[in-house]
NUKOL-970352 format. One line per field, with one value per residue (C-alpha): x negated, y, z negated. Coordinates in nm, 2 decimals. Each point is the difference from the previous one (the first is absolute). Example, Ala and Ser with C-alpha at 12.3 -4.5 7.8 and 13.67 -1.06 7.14 Angstrom:
2
c1	(-1.23,-0.14)
c2	(-0.45,0.34)
c3	(-0.78,0.07)
//
This chain:
294
c1	(0.01,-0.11,-0.19,0.22,-0.16,0.23,0.37,0.22,0.14,0.32,-0.14,-0.16,0.42,0.10,-0.27,-0.04,-0.37,0.07,0.21,-0.27,-0.30,0.32,0.02,-0.33,-0.07,0.24,-0.07,-0.36,0.15,0.18,-0.29,-0.27,0.23,0.06,-0.37,-0.10,0.29,-0.19,0.20,0.03,-0.25,-0.21,-0.34,0.01,0.17,-0.35,-0.20,0.13,-0.01,-0.29,-0.15,-0.27,-0.03,0.28,0.29,0.32,0.35,0.22,0.39,0.23,0.30,0.37,0.32,-0.09,-0.08,0.15,-0.18,-0.36,0.05,0.00,-0.31,-0.20,0.13,-0.14,-0.29,-0.10,-0.04,-0.14,-0.18,-0.36,-0.19,0.18,0.08,0.32,0.14,0.33,0.06,0.42,0.17,0.32,0.31,0.17,-0.16,0.13,-0.10,-0.33,0.03,0.08,-0.31,-0.24,0.14,-0.06,-0.36,-0.07,0.15,-0.23,-0.28,-0.06,-0.09,0.28,-0.02,0.36,-0.04,0.09,0.39,0.03,0.27,0.06,0.27,-0.17,-0.10,-0.32,-0.12,0.08,-0.26,-0.23,-0.08,0.01,-0.27,-0.17,0.02,-0.15,-0.34,-0.09,0.12,-0.14,-0.17,-0.27,-0.11,0.06,-0.22,0.09,-0.21,0.36,0.36,0.35,0.35,0.25,0.36,0.19,0.20,-0.25,-0.05,-0.34,0.18,-0.37,-0.32,-0.20,-0.38,0.11,-0.33,-0.02,0.28,-0.22,-0.36,-0.30,-0.15,0.41,0.07,0.38,0.28,0.36,0.34,-0.01,0.31,-0.07,0.12,0.01,-0.31,-0.17,0.02,-0.06,0.05,0.33,-0.01,0.11,-0.28,-0.32,-0.38,-0.24,-0.44,-0.04,-0.28,0.04,0.31,-0.04,-0.23,0.42,0.29,0.20,0.39,0.24,0.31,0.17,-0.04,0.29,-0.10,-0.25,0.28,-0.22,0.16,-0.07,-0.40,-0.01,-0.15,-0.37,0.04,-0.26,-0.21,-0.02,0.19,-0.11,-0.36,0.08,0.10,0.26,-0.05,-0.34,0.14,0.19,0.27,0.28,0.17,0.39,0.22,0.44,-0.01,0.37,-0.06,0.24,0.02,0.17,0.28,0.17,-0.16,-0.15,-0.15,-0.22,-0.27,-0.34,-0.31,-0.29,-0.38,0.18,0.03,0.15,0.46,0.16,0.31,0.09,0.29,-0.05,-0.09,0.20,0.25,0.01,0.15,-0.15,0.32,0.12,-0.34,-0.05,0.10,-0.23,-0.30,0.06,0.01,-0.27,-0.26,0.18,-0.15,-0.31,-0.06,0.08,-0.22,0.09,-0.22,0.18,-0.13,0.24,0.27,0.02,0.29,-0.02)
c2	(0.03,0.34,0.18,0.16,0.32,-0.03,-0.04,0.36,0.04,-0.07,-0.38,-0.02,0.14,-0.28,-0.28,-0.07,-0.09,-0.21,-0.12,-0.07,-0.13,-0.28,-0.15,0.04,-0.23,-0.19,-0.11,-0.05,-0.22,-0.16,-0.03,-0.13,-0.33,0.02,-0.07,-0.23,-0.18,-0.29,-0.04,-0.38,-0.10,0.30,-0.18,-0.19,0.33,0.16,-0.27,-0.01,0.32,0.15,0.29,0.22,0.26,-0.06,0.25,-0.13,0.18,-0.09,-0.03,-0.06,-0.18,0.07,-0.18,0.06,-0.31,0.17,0.38,-0.25,-0.18,0.31,0.11,-0.31,-0.04,0.37,-0.05,-0.32,0.24,0.27,-0.02,0.00,0.05,-0.08,-0.35,-0.01,-0.20,0.01,-0.04,-0.01,0.20,-0.17,-0.05,-0.25,-0.39,-0.04,0.33,-0.08,-0.33,0.20,0.22,-0.29,-0.15,0.31,0.02,-0.34,0.05,0.30,-0.18,0.27,-0.06,-0.02,0.05,0.01,0.28,-0.14,0.11,0.35,0.10,0.31,0.24,0.32,-0.04,0.25,-0.20,-0.33,0.08,0.24,-0.34,-0.27,0.26,-0.01,-0.38,-0.06,0.22,-0.11,-0.33,-0.08,0.30,0.00,-0.35,-0.04,0.38,0.13,0.23,0.23,-0.10,0.23,-0.02,0.01,-0.02,-0.39,0.26,0.19,-0.15,0.08,0.07,0.07,-0.16,0.18,0.00,0.10,0.09,0.23,0.19,0.07,0.24,-0.14,0.06,0.04,-0.24,0.02,0.01,0.04,0.18,0.30,-0.04,0.42,0.12,0.40,-0.06,-0.41,-0.20,-0.38,-0.22,-0.17,-0.35,-0.10,0.13,0.02,-0.13,-0.01,-0.08,-0.30,0.11,0.33,-0.12,-0.35,0.16,0.21,-0.14,0.11,0.01,-0.01,0.11,0.30,0.33,0.23,0.27,0.06,-0.06,-0.28,-0.27,-0.36,-0.04,0.34,-0.08,-0.04,0.37,0.02,-0.28,0.07,0.31,0.25,-0.01,0.04,0.37,-0.09,0.26,-0.17,-0.36,-0.10,-0.12,-0.23,0.21,-0.06,0.15,-0.09,-0.17,-0.06,-0.33,-0.13,-0.36,-0.14,-0.04,0.23,0.01,0.32,0.14,0.20,-0.24,0.16,-0.06,-0.01,0.06,-0.04,-0.37,-0.08,0.02,-0.02,-0.15,0.07,-0.08,-0.38,-0.07,0.08,0.20,-0.20,0.23,-0.20,-0.09,0.28,0.00,-0.37,-0.03,0.31,-0.09,-0.37,0.10,0.21,-0.27,-0.25,0.30,-0.03,-0.30,-0.06,0.23,0.31,0.29,0.21,0.33,-0.09,-0.01,0.39,0.20,0.33)
c3	(0.03,0.03,-0.28,-0.33,0.11,0.37,-0.20,-0.06,-0.27,0.10,0.12,-0.39,-0.14,0.26,-0.13,0.38,-0.12,-0.31,0.29,0.24,-0.25,-0.10,0.35,0.06,-0.26,0.07,0.39,-0.16,-0.19,0.26,0.23,-0.27,-0.11,0.40,0.13,-0.23,0.21,0.26,0.30,0.16,0.20,-0.09,-0.03,0.34,0.16,-0.16,0.10,0.40,0.03,-0.12,0.19,-0.12,0.23,0.23,-0.02,-0.14,0.05,-0.23,0.02,-0.29,0.16,-0.20,0.10,0.41,0.20,0.31,0.03,-0.14,0.31,0.18,-0.09,0.00,0.34,0.15,-0.27,0.18,0.32,-0.13,-0.28,0.02,-0.31,-0.33,-0.09,-0.14,-0.29,-0.11,-0.43,-0.02,-0.28,0.08,-0.31,0.20,0.04,0.39,0.12,-0.08,0.08,0.37,-0.03,-0.10,0.33,0.18,-0.09,0.06,0.36,0.06,-0.21,-0.19,-0.37,-0.24,-0.40,-0.23,-0.27,-0.33,-0.16,0.04,-0.18,0.02,0.16,0.07,0.36,-0.06,-0.39,0.19,0.38,-0.26,-0.23,0.33,0.18,-0.37,-0.01,0.34,-0.05,-0.35,-0.01,0.42,0.17,-0.29,0.04,0.44,-0.03,0.36,0.14,0.08,-0.13,0.05,-0.06,0.29,-0.07,0.13,0.25,0.16,0.38,0.15,0.38,0.17,-0.06,-0.28,-0.16,-0.38,0.00,0.24,-0.14,-0.31,0.02,-0.06,-0.36,-0.14,-0.20,-0.06,0.27,0.07,-0.03,-0.17,-0.30,-0.11,-0.35,-0.11,-0.19,0.03,0.34,0.07,0.28,0.12,-0.16,0.31,0.22,-0.19,0.01,-0.23,0.03,-0.20,-0.19,-0.06,-0.20,-0.16,-0.30,-0.09,-0.22,0.34,-0.09,0.26,-0.18,0.03,-0.16,-0.01,-0.26,0.28,0.28,0.12,0.15,0.03,-0.07,-0.20,-0.32,0.22,-0.02,-0.30,0.12,0.39,0.15,-0.29,0.09,0.42,0.17,0.17,0.23,0.09,0.07,0.37,-0.05,0.24,0.21,0.05,0.23,0.11,0.32,0.20,0.13,0.32,0.01,0.31,0.06,-0.22,-0.34,-0.13,-0.34,-0.14,-0.17,-0.22,0.18,-0.29,0.22,0.31,-0.03,-0.33,-0.03,-0.35,0.05,-0.36,-0.27,0.05,-0.36,-0.31,0.17,0.27,0.27,0.34,0.08,0.21,0.19,0.03,0.36,0.12,-0.17,0.11,0.36,-0.03,-0.14,0.27,0.26,-0.13,-0.05,0.42,0.06,0.06,-0.16,-0.22,0.07,0.37,-0.27,-0.05,0.00,0.09)
//
């Protein structure tokens, strides 16, 4: 949480600092307990995927096998330099079974995370990300690792390494607050040697107006000048899919479409047909740039 000196008199009268402290201590207790839980098959997963000096891209899956299928199918064609790994945070056993099968189909390493009973979406996601860092990443020691939302679709050939300026140790999509910042949990990358010694915590910090990953502010982002760091680009683009589907999408780094709203707040249904048609069109060999609609 932010410093007490940054709270106003009104904040103190409304007990905001106390409430923020209680919630932070509660979240830390939940996280400490969760980090001690062992996943079924964890040791074998580490043994099979020891990847020292490789580049790892972590997907925290949640319930939705269809969007993950889209991601993996397009990544098999377009993602050139990072190895995907799927860590399943689903609560539904049937969803886990489908996601496991999807990963098997595309030969992507899969590990079901320990059951996470929290109903707060940001907390659940942040706990899963933190678990993976401390229990998996610190043991397989990649050169770089990143986190990717399960509904990010690589619609063009992409080498993430080419997006990261030489000498820069973090990269991703900026989550900006008035006095703080962090990288969006759905598209963020880290030089492992630069953070391996840090007690990274991917929970949110709402006192600083930071979403998932915001608790890393004092360990990581506070020591970087936001304006000196290159961040991922984002534009809205109108896309036409023959014969009659048109939608405005968010395009990140000119290569990734974020579907959005398909996890805890499942809003996939109204846009499912469009994205399914888009993925099928791209898999048929039609280039994404030919689908632009002015």
